[in-house]
ROTORZA-465138 format. One record per residue (C-alpha): residue number from 1; x, y, z. Coordinates in Angstrom, 1 decimal, always signed. Example, Ala and Ser with C-alpha at 12.3 -4.5 7.8 and 13.67 -1.06 7.14 Angstrom:
ROTORZA-465138
@pos 1&xx +12.3&yy -4.5&zz +7.8
@pos 2&xx +13.7&yy -1.1&zz +7.1
This chain:
ROTORZA-465138
@pos 1&xx -35.1&yy +5.4&zz +19.3
@pos 2&xx -36.3&yy +1.9&zz +18.6
@pos 3&xx -32.9&yy +0.5&zz +19.5
@pos 4&xx -33.2&yy +1.9&zz +23.1
@pos 5&xx -35.4&yy -1.2&zz +23.8
@pos 6&xx -32.0&yy -2.9&zz +24.3
@pos 7&xx -30.4&yy +0.0&zz +26.2
@pos 8&xx -30.1&yy -1.1&zz +29.8
@pos 9&xx -28.5&yy +0.3&zz +33.0
@pos 10&xx -26.6&yy -2.2&zz +35.2
@pos 11&xx -27.0&yy -2.0&zz +39.0
@pos 12&xx -25.2&yy -3.9&zz +41.7
@pos 13&xx -27.6&yy -5.1&zz +44.5
@pos 14&xx -27.1&yy -6.9&zz +47.7
@pos 15&xx -30.2&yy -9.0&zz +48.6
@pos 16&xx -30.5&yy -10.1&zz +52.3
@pos 17&xx -28.6&yy -13.2&zz +52.9
@pos 18&xx -27.3&yy -13.4&zz +49.4
@pos 19&xx -24.0&yy -12.4&zz +47.6
@pos 20&xx -23.7&yy -9.3&zz +45.5
@pos 21&xx -25.3&yy -9.6&zz +42.0
@pos 22&xx -25.8&yy -7.4&zz +39.0
@pos 23&xx -29.2&yy -6.6&zz +37.5
@pos 24&xx -30.1&yy -4.5&zz +34.5
@pos 25&xx -33.1&yy -2.3&zz +34.0
@pos 26&xx -34.3&yy -0.4&zz +30.9
@pos 27&xx -33.2&yy +3.2&zz +30.8
@pos 28&xx -36.5&yy +4.2&zz +29.3
@pos 29&xx -38.5&yy +2.4&zz +31.9
@pos 30&xx -36.7&yy +1.5&zz +35.1
@pos 31&xx -39.6&yy -0.8&zz +36.2
@pos 32&xx -38.7&yy -3.3&zz +33.5
@pos 33&xx -35.8&yy -5.7&zz +34.2
@pos 34&xx -33.8&yy -6.5&zz +31.0
@pos 35&xx -33.7&yy -10.2&zz +29.9
@pos 36&xx -36.9&yy -11.1&zz +31.7
@pos 37&xx -40.3&yy -12.2&zz +30.4
@pos 38&xx -41.6&yy -8.7&zz +30.9
@pos 39&xx -38.8&yy -7.3&zz +28.7
@pos 40&xx -39.1&yy -9.8&zz +25.9
@pos 41&xx -42.4&yy -8.5&zz +24.4
@pos 42&xx -40.8&yy -5.0&zz +24.2
@pos 43&xx -37.8&yy -6.3&zz +22.2
@pos 44&xx -40.0&yy -8.4&zz +20.0
@pos 45&xx -42.1&yy -5.4&zz +19.1
@pos 46&xx -38.9&yy -3.4&zz +18.6
@pos 47&xx -37.7&yy -6.0&zz +16.1
@pos 48&xx -40.9&yy -5.6&zz +14.1
@pos 49&xx -40.5&yy -1.8&zz +13.9
@pos 50&xx -36.8&yy -2.1&zz +13.0
@pos 51&xx -37.7&yy -4.3&zz +10.0
@pos 52&xx -40.4&yy -1.8&zz +9.0
@pos 53&xx -38.5&yy +1.4&zz +9.4
@pos 54&xx -34.7&yy +1.4&zz +9.7
@pos 55&xx -34.1&yy -1.7&zz +7.6
@pos 56&xx -37.1&yy -1.2&zz +5.5
@pos 57&xx -36.1&yy +2.4&zz +4.5
@pos 58&xx -32.6&yy +1.3&zz +3.7
@pos 59&xx -33.9&yy -1.5&zz +1.5
@pos 60&xx -36.4&yy +0.8&zz -0.2
@pos 61&xx -33.7&yy +3.4&zz -0.9
@pos 62&xx -31.4&yy +0.8&zz -2.3
@pos 63&xx -34.0&yy -0.7&zz -4.6
@pos 64&xx -35.1&yy +2.7&zz -5.9
@pos 65&xx -31.5&yy +3.7&zz -6.6
@pos 66&xx -30.8&yy +0.4&zz -8.3
@pos 67&xx -33.9&yy +1.0&zz -10.5
@pos 68&xx -32.5&yy +4.4&zz -11.4
@pos 69&xx -29.1&yy +3.2&zz -12.6
@pos 70&xx -29.8&yy +2.7&zz -16.3
@pos 71&xx -31.7&yy +6.0&zz -16.8
@pos 72&xx -29.0&yy +7.9&zz -14.9
@pos 73&xx -26.2&yy +6.3&zz -16.9
@pos 74&xx -28.0&yy +7.3&zz -20.1
@pos 75&xx -28.7&yy +10.7&zz -18.7
@pos 76&xx -32.4&yy +10.2&zz -19.4
@pos 77&xx -35.0&yy +11.7&zz -17.2
@pos 78&xx -37.9&yy +9.4&zz -16.2
@pos 79&xx -40.7&yy +9.7&zz -13.7
@pos 80&xx -38.7&yy +7.6&zz -11.3
@pos 81&xx -35.5&yy +9.6&zz -11.6
@pos 82&xx -37.4&yy +12.8&zz -11.0
@pos 83&xx -39.3&yy +11.4&zz -8.0
@pos 84&xx -36.1&yy +10.1&zz -6.4
@pos 85&xx -33.9&yy +13.1&zz -7.3
@pos 86&xx -33.4&yy +13.9&zz -3.7
@pos 87&xx -31.5&yy +10.6&zz -3.3
@pos 88&xx -28.9&yy +11.1&zz -6.1
@pos 89&xx -28.8&yy +14.7&zz -7.3
@pos 90&xx -26.0&yy +15.7&zz -5.0
@pos 91&xx -23.7&yy +12.9&zz -6.1
@pos 92&xx -21.6&yy +12.2&zz -9.2
@pos 93&xx -22.9&yy +9.4&zz -11.4
@pos 94&xx -20.3&yy +6.9&zz -10.3
@pos 95&xx -21.4&yy +7.2&zz -6.7
@pos 96&xx -25.2&yy +7.8&zz -7.2
@pos 97&xx -25.8&yy +5.1&zz -4.6
@pos 98&xx -23.9&yy +7.0&zz -1.8
@pos 99&xx -27.1&yy +8.1&zz -0.1
@pos 100&xx -27.9&yy +4.5&zz +0.8
@pos 101&xx -24.4&yy +4.1&zz +2.3
@pos 102&xx -24.9&yy +7.3&zz +4.2
@pos 103&xx -28.2&yy +6.0&zz +5.6
@pos 104&xx -26.6&yy +2.7&zz +6.6
@pos 105&xx -23.8&yy +4.6&zz +8.4
@pos 106&xx -26.3&yy +6.7&zz +10.4
@pos 107&xx -28.4&yy +3.7&zz +11.3
@pos 108&xx -25.4&yy +1.9&zz +12.6
@pos 109&xx -24.0&yy +4.7&zz +14.6
@pos 110&xx -27.3&yy +5.8&zz +16.1
@pos 111&xx -28.9&yy +2.5&zz +16.7
@pos 112&xx -27.2&yy -0.8&zz +15.8
@pos 113&xx -24.2&yy -0.2&zz +18.2
@pos 114&xx -26.8&yy -0.2&zz +21.0
@pos 115&xx -27.3&yy -3.9&zz +20.4
@pos 116&xx -23.9&yy -4.6&zz +21.9
@pos 117&xx -24.3&yy -5.5&zz +25.5
@pos 118&xx -24.1&yy -2.7&zz +28.2
@pos 119&xx -21.1&yy -4.3&zz +29.9
@pos 120&xx -19.2&yy -3.9&zz +26.7
@pos 121&xx -19.8&yy -0.2&zz +26.3
@pos 122&xx -16.2&yy +0.4&zz +25.3
@pos 123&xx -16.7&yy -2.0&zz +22.4
@pos 124&xx -19.6&yy +0.1&zz +21.2
@pos 125&xx -17.3&yy +3.2&zz +21.1
@pos 126&xx -14.6&yy +1.2&zz +19.4
@pos 127&xx -16.9&yy +0.0&zz +16.7
@pos 128&xx -18.3&yy +3.5&zz +16.1
@pos 129&xx -14.8&yy +4.9&zz +16.0
@pos 130&xx -13.7&yy +2.4&zz +13.4
@pos 131&xx -16.8&yy +3.1&zz +11.2
@pos 132&xx -16.2&yy +6.9&zz +11.4
@pos 133&xx -12.5&yy +6.5&zz +10.5
@pos 134&xx -13.1&yy +4.3&zz +7.5
@pos 135&xx -16.0&yy +6.5&zz +6.3
@pos 136&xx -14.0&yy +9.7&zz +6.7
@pos 137&xx -11.0&yy +8.3&zz +4.8
@pos 138&xx -13.3&yy +6.9&zz +2.0
@pos 139&xx -15.1&yy +10.2&zz +1.7
@pos 140&xx -11.9&yy +12.1&zz +1.3
@pos 141&xx -10.6&yy +9.6&zz -1.3
@pos 142&xx -13.7&yy +9.0&zz -3.6
@pos 143&xx -15.2&yy +12.5&zz -3.2
@pos 144&xx -18.8&yy +11.4&zz -4.2
@pos 145&xx -20.3&yy +14.9&zz -4.2
@pos 146&xx -20.6&yy +17.1&zz -7.3
@pos 147&xx -19.8&yy +20.2&zz -5.4
@pos 148&xx -16.5&yy +20.7&zz -3.8
@pos 149&xx -17.9&yy +22.6&zz -0.8
@pos 150&xx -20.3&yy +19.7&zz -0.1
@pos 151&xx -17.3&yy +17.3&zz +0.0
@pos 152&xx -15.3&yy +19.5&zz +2.4
@pos 153&xx -18.3&yy +20.0&zz +4.7
@pos 154&xx -18.9&yy +16.2&zz +4.8
@pos 155&xx -15.3&yy +15.5&zz +5.5
@pos 156&xx -15.2&yy +18.1&zz +8.3
@pos 157&xx -18.4&yy +16.7&zz +9.8
@pos 158&xx -17.0&yy +13.2&zz +9.7
@pos 159&xx -13.8&yy +14.4&zz +11.4
@pos 160&xx -15.7&yy +16.2&zz +14.2
@pos 161&xx -17.8&yy +13.0&zz +14.7
@pos 162&xx -14.6&yy +10.9&zz +14.8
@pos 163&xx -13.0&yy +13.2&zz +17.4
@pos 164&xx -16.2&yy +13.0&zz +19.5
@pos 165&xx -16.0&yy +9.2&zz +19.6
@pos 166&xx -12.2&yy +9.4&zz +20.4
@pos 167&xx -13.1&yy +11.8&zz +23.2
@pos 168&xx -15.7&yy +9.3&zz +24.5
@pos 169&xx -13.1&yy +6.5&zz +24.2
@pos 170&xx -10.5&yy +8.3&zz +26.2
@pos 171&xx -13.0&yy +9.5&zz +28.8
@pos 172&xx -14.2&yy +6.0&zz +29.3
@pos 173&xx -10.7&yy +4.7&zz +29.8
@pos 174&xx -9.8&yy +7.6&zz +32.2
@pos 175&xx -12.9&yy +7.0&zz +34.3
@pos 176&xx -12.4&yy +3.2&zz +34.4
@pos 177&xx -8.8&yy +3.7&zz +35.5
@pos 178&xx -9.7&yy +6.2&zz +38.1
@pos 179&xx -12.2&yy +3.8&zz +39.6
@pos 180&xx -9.4&yy +1.3&zz +40.1
@pos 181&xx -6.9&yy +3.1&zz +42.3
@pos 182&xx -4.8&yy -0.1&zz +42.8
@pos 183&xx -2.3&yy +1.1&zz +40.2
@pos 184&xx -1.7&yy +4.4&zz +42.0
@pos 185&xx -3.5&yy +7.7&zz +42.1
@pos 186&xx -1.8&yy +9.2&zz +39.1
@pos 187&xx -1.9&yy +6.1&zz +36.9
@pos 188&xx -4.7&yy +7.6&zz +34.6
@pos 189&xx -2.7&yy +10.8&zz +34.2
@pos 190&xx +0.5&yy +8.9&zz +33.4
@pos 191&xx -1.4&yy +6.7&zz +30.9
@pos 192&xx -3.4&yy +9.3&zz +29.0
@pos 193&xx -1.6&yy +12.5&zz +29.8
@pos 194&xx -4.6&yy +14.3&zz +31.2
@pos 195&xx -5.0&yy +15.1&zz +34.9
@pos 196&xx -8.8&yy +15.5&zz +34.7
@pos 197&xx -11.5&yy +14.1&zz +32.5
@pos 198&xx -12.7&yy +17.6&zz +31.6
@pos 199&xx -9.4&yy +18.4&zz +29.9
@pos 200&xx -9.9&yy +15.5&zz +27.5
@pos 201&xx -13.2&yy +17.2&zz +26.4
@pos 202&xx -11.5&yy +20.6&zz +26.0
@pos 203&xx -8.7&yy +19.1&zz +23.9
@pos 204&xx -11.1&yy +17.4&zz +21.6
@pos 205&xx -13.2&yy +20.6&zz +21.2
@pos 206&xx -10.1&yy +22.4&zz +20.3
@pos 207&xx -9.1&yy +19.8&zz +17.7
@pos 208&xx -12.7&yy +19.8&zz +16.3
@pos 209&xx -12.5&yy +23.6&zz +15.9
@pos 210&xx -9.2&yy +23.3&zz +14.1
@pos 211&xx -10.7&yy +20.6&zz +11.8
@pos 212&xx -13.7&yy +22.8&zz +10.9
@pos 213&xx -11.4&yy +25.8&zz +10.4
@pos 214&xx -9.2&yy +23.9&zz +8.0
@pos 215&xx -12.3&yy +22.7&zz +6.1
@pos 216&xx -13.5&yy +26.2&zz +5.7
@pos 217&xx -10.1&yy +27.5&zz +4.6
@pos 218&xx -9.7&yy +24.6&zz +2.2
@pos 219&xx -13.2&yy +25.2&zz +0.8
@pos 220&xx -12.5&yy +28.9&zz +0.3
@pos 221&xx -9.3&yy +28.2&zz -1.6
@pos 222&xx -10.9&yy +25.4&zz -3.7
@pos 223&xx -13.8&yy +27.6&zz -4.7
@pos 224&xx -11.5&yy +30.5&zz -5.7
@pos 225&xx -9.4&yy +28.1&zz -7.8
@pos 226&xx -12.5&yy +26.6&zz -9.5
@pos 227&xx -14.0&yy +30.0&zz -10.1
@pos 228&xx -11.0&yy +30.9&zz -12.3
@pos 229&xx -11.7&yy +27.9&zz -14.6
@pos 230&xx -13.7&yy +29.1&zz -17.6
@pos 231&xx -16.9&yy +27.0&zz -17.8
@pos 232&xx -20.6&yy +27.3&zz -18.6
@pos 233&xx -22.7&yy +27.9&zz -15.5
@pos 234&xx -26.3&yy +28.6&zz -14.8
@pos 235&xx -26.9&yy +32.1&zz -13.6
@pos 236&xx -29.5&yy +30.9&zz -11.0
@pos 237&xx -27.2&yy +28.4&zz -9.2
@pos 238&xx -23.7&yy +29.3&zz -10.4
@pos 239&xx -23.3&yy +25.5&zz -11.0
@pos 240&xx -22.7&yy +23.6&zz -14.3
@pos 241&xx -26.0&yy +22.6&zz -15.9
@pos 242&xx -27.1&yy +19.0&zz -15.8
@pos 243&xx -27.4&yy +17.9&zz -19.4
@pos 244&xx -30.1&yy +15.3&zz -19.6
@pos 245&xx -31.5&yy +13.5&zz -22.7
@pos 246&xx -35.1&yy +13.0&zz -23.5
@pos 247&xx -36.3&yy +9.5&zz -24.4
@pos 248&xx -35.1&yy +8.6&zz -27.9
@pos 249&xx -32.5&yy +11.5&zz -28.1
@pos 250&xx -28.8&yy +10.8&zz -28.5
@pos 251&xx -27.0&yy +14.2&zz -28.9
@pos 252&xx -26.9&yy +17.7&zz -27.4
@pos 253&xx -26.6&yy +20.8&zz -29.6
@pos 254&xx -25.0&yy +24.0&zz -28.2
@pos 255&xx -25.3&yy +26.9&zz -30.5
@pos 256&xx -23.2&yy +30.0&zz -29.6
@pos 257&xx -23.0&yy +33.3&zz -31.3
@pos 258&xx -21.7&yy +36.8&zz -30.7
@pos 259&xx -23.6&yy +39.9&zz -31.6
@pos 260&xx -21.4&yy +42.5&zz -33.3
């Protein structure tokens, strides 16, 4: 990851005749000390690549989707809407831009949080947890996907990710408290309710399994309910057809008949 150029590991050293001090070295290359002249060219190059790829791809997707707005609103197929169909075909028209938001969320969770200093690692987890919480709630409210099963899977995946970050939060707190025994040997257990850090992971795995199970059960019930609603569907995909208009056309005509 490009953002790992700022990922550093802190060490406490004791130089001869000097007091204790903390130094940081790159996780990818432990021979490079962070914040030094040797480290600066690496971060400068990383900034260039961030502008070209993560930020550049997000800007490109946003501009392409913005250019598709009018044809999509008029349900008119153009060369651009066909070429960018992979960006908007899964979403309802109101939220055709959701793929750009999804990309921004992924870039933030997998890269941008690493820009927070190493000594504030808990803040990284807190920011990621807040982002996951807001996104999961927003996803459940707006339901941007055309297919119900896609919405349920997306919500389930968001909940699992949220639980993973919560697990990381509690694990970090537990370990930090355990490292400071001044408050008593059982203070971490009294504070979080877990006697070992492993039990936090087991609890979160169990909660994640329950979330996935509820998502599958909810998806199954929703699909059965929608299957009973009479509607026109394509035999190939079992989904409602996308009714697009050619340039210059205004109406659709559906001609139905029964052979007797």
